[in-house]
C-alpha positions in Angstrom: 86.7 97.3 55.6 89.6 99.4 54.7 91.8 101.2 57.2 90.5 104.5 56.2 86.9 103.4 56.5 87.5 102.0 60.0 89.1 105.3 60.9 86.2 107.3 59.6 83.7 105.2 61.6 85.7 105.6 64.8 86.0 109.3 64.2 82.0 109.5 63.8 81.4 107.5 66.8 83.4 109.5 68.8 82.3 112.7 67.4 78.7 111.5 68.1 79.6 110.4 71.6 81.2 113.9 72.5 78.1 115.9 71.0 75.7 113.8 73.2 77.8 114.1 76.2 78.9 117.7 76.2 75.4 119.3 75.0 72.2 119.6 77.0 69.3 117.5 76.2 66.8 119.3 73.8 63.3 118.3 74.6 60.4 119.0 71.7 58.7 122.3 72.3 54.8 121.4 72.8 54.3 124.8 71.2 55.6 123.4 68.1 52.1 121.7 67.5 50.3 125.0 67.7 50.1 126.1 64.1 48.3 129.1 62.6 46.1 127.5 60.3 43.5 125.2 62.0 40.9 125.7 59.4 38.6 122.5 58.3 37.9 121.9 54.8 35.5 118.9 53.9 35.4 117.7 57.2 39.7 117.5 57.5 41.1 119.2 60.3 43.7 121.2 59.9 43.1 120.7 56.3 45.6 122.9 54.4 48.6 121.3 56.3 47.2 117.9 55.7 46.4 118.6 51.8 49.6 120.3 51.2 51.4 116.7 51.7 49.9 115.5 48.5 52.7 116.7 46.2 55.3 114.2 48.2 53.1 111.0 47.5 52.8 112.1 43.6 56.4 112.8 43.3 57.3 109.8 45.5 55.5 107.3 43.5 56.5 108.6 40.2 59.9 108.5 41.3 59.7 104.6 42.4 58.1 103.9 39.0 60.9 105.7 37.1 63.6 104.0 38.9 62.4 100.5 37.9 61.0 101.5 34.3 63.6 100.0 31.9 66.5 102.2 33.7 64.7 105.2 32.4 67.0 107.3 34.9 70.2 105.9 33.0 71.5 104.7 36.4 75.3 103.6 36.0 75.4 101.6 39.3 73.4 99.2 41.0 73.8 101.1 44.4 72.1 104.2 42.7 69.0 102.3 42.2 68.9 100.9 45.5 69.7 104.5 47.1 67.2 106.5 45.0 64.6 103.8 45.6 65.0 104.4 49.1 64.8 108.1 49.0 61.6 108.1 47.0 59.8 105.3 49.3 60.6 108.2 52.0 59.4 110.9 50.2 56.1 108.6 49.5 56.1 108.0 53.3 56.6 111.6 54.2 53.1 112.2 52.5 51.2 109.8 54.8 53.1 110.3 58.2 53.0 114.1 57.7 49.1 113.8 56.9 48.8 111.6 59.9 50.5 114.2 62.2 48.6 117.2 61.1 45.2 115.6 61.6 46.0 115.7 65.0 49.4 117.2 65.9 51.0 115.8 68.9 54.3 113.9 69.7 53.1 110.5 68.8 52.2 111.6 65.2 55.5 113.6 64.8 57.4 111.0 65.1 55.9 109.5 61.8 56.3 112.7 60.2 59.9 113.0 61.1 61.0 109.2 60.4 60.6 109.3 56.7 62.1 112.7 56.4 65.3 111.6 58.2 65.5 108.4 55.9 65.2 110.8 52.8 68.1 113.0 54.1 70.2 110.1 54.6 69.5 108.4 51.5 70.7 111.6 49.5 73.9 111.4 51.5 74.3 107.7 50.7 73.8 108.4 46.8 76.3 111.3 46.6 78.9 109.1 48.4 78.2 106.5 45.6 78.3 108.6 42.8 81.3 110.7 44.0 83.3 109.0 46.4 83.2 105.3 46.3 80.5 103.1 44.9 81.0 99.9 47.0 81.6 101.9 50.3 78.4 104.3 49.5 76.2 101.1 48.7 77.4 99.5 51.9 76.3 102.8 54.0 72.7 103.0 52.8 71.7 100.7 55.5 73.5 102.1 58.3 72.8 105.4 57.5 69.1 104.7 57.1 69.2 102.9 60.5 70.7 106.1 62.1 68.1 108.1 60.6 65.2 106.1 62.0 67.0 105.6 65.2 67.4 109.3 65.5 63.5 109.8 65.5 62.7 106.7 67.9 65.2 107.9 70.4 63.8 111.3 70.5 60.0 109.5 71.2 61.4 107.3 74.0 63.8 109.6 75.7 62.5 113.0 74.9 65.7 114.5 73.5 65.5 115.7 69.5 69.3 116.2 69.4 69.8 113.0 67.3 67.2 114.1 64.7 68.6 117.7 64.6 72.2 116.2 64.2 70.8 113.9 61.2 69.2 116.9 59.6 71.9 119.4 60.0 74.6 117.1 58.9 72.7 116.1 55.9 71.8 119.7 54.9 75.4 120.7 55.2 77.0 117.5 53.4 74.5 117.4 50.5 75.5 120.7 49.0 79.0 120.5 50.1 79.7 117.2 48.4 77.6 118.3 45.1 79.9 121.5 45.1 83.5 120.1 46.1 83.4 116.5 44.7 83.6 115.6 40.9 79.9 114.7 39.2 79.4 111.6 37.3 76.5 113.2 35.5 75.6 116.5 33.6 73.1 119.0 35.4 75.0 118.8 38.7 73.8 122.1 39.7 70.4 121.0 40.2 71.8 119.5 43.4 72.2 123.1 44.5 68.8 124.2 43.3 67.2 121.5 45.4 69.3 122.0 48.7 68.5 125.6 48.5 64.7 124.9 48.9 65.0 123.3 52.3 66.5 126.2 54.2 63.6 128.1 52.5 60.9 125.6 53.6 62.7 126.1 57.3 62.3 129.7 57.2 58.7 129.4 56.2 58.0 127.0 58.7 59.4 129.5 61.5 57.4 132.4 60.1 54.2 130.3 60.1 51.8 132.9 61.7 53.6 135.7 60.4 52.9 134.6 56.8 49.4 133.6 57.8 48.6 137.1 59.1 50.4 138.8 56.1 48.5 136.7 53.6 45.3 137.6 55.2 44.7 134.2 56.4 44.8 132.6 53.1 48.1 130.7 53.6 50.3 129.8 56.4 54.0 129.4 56.6 53.8 125.8 57.6 51.7 125.0 54.4 54.3 126.7 52.3 56.8 124.9 54.1 55.4 121.5 52.6 55.1 122.8 49.3 58.8 124.1 49.3 60.2 120.8 50.7 58.4 119.0 48.0 60.4 121.0 45.4 63.5 119.1 46.5 62.3 115.9 45.4 60.7 117.4 42.4 64.1 119.1 41.3 65.8 115.9 41.8 63.4 114.0 39.7 64.0 116.5 36.8 67.7 116.2 37.1 67.7 112.4 37.1 65.4 112.5 33.6 67.8 115.1 32.1 71.3 114.0 32.9 73.4 111.8 31.2 76.9 110.4 32.2 79.6 112.7 31.7 81.9 110.1 30.0 79.3 109.9 27.0 81.0 111.0 24.1 77.9 111.8 22.5 76.9 114.9 24.8 78.6 118.2 26.0 79.3 118.7 29.5 76.6 120.5 31.4 77.1 120.9 35.2 
């Protein structure tokens, strides 16, 4: 471990300690589980909030297969393969975790919804570190970042405090577009990162406006259902990016960022 890496780890640990020490505990509001659309369809309770998770499974499984199909996605580094595999496994898991939660919304189910989402966030952070900062350090960070993500969800379930999960989510959502903008890319089509990053805040807005959207659409679709579809656009856009991009040092292509 280099001196700079050690210093960064110390700063991160101290910052987290101060955050937990100086901010009040945030419990999970039980009103969160009260979604607007409770319609049953084909015997499935809360059907549309369950079924709208299907895109995560499709995109996640396709992503895992493409990652390991004859280097179809043109990875330049082994760490990229591991990072993107972790991301797509997490995306696939979101489909199952979120569907399970929405069949009977409660805290026990919510942890299985949030855990793979947190892993997906941190996998993307690790991938950008690998691509744009340091391949070796980024690869070594994959497991620690994923463990931190999983711990944040488990901590909330055991201690009733969602601060660590909110921290993982917020830091990831800020770090990903910032790194995409400020750090030089290895590949073409780098702007796809920003398109993908833009859909997650949209999903959060739709979730907040769950009942408003449900009423505005005359009980056709709820904000939470749209949230799932918007959030699924993130891995979809990133998959298109991976399929289209090429290394910038490849002399046979023009620079497309």
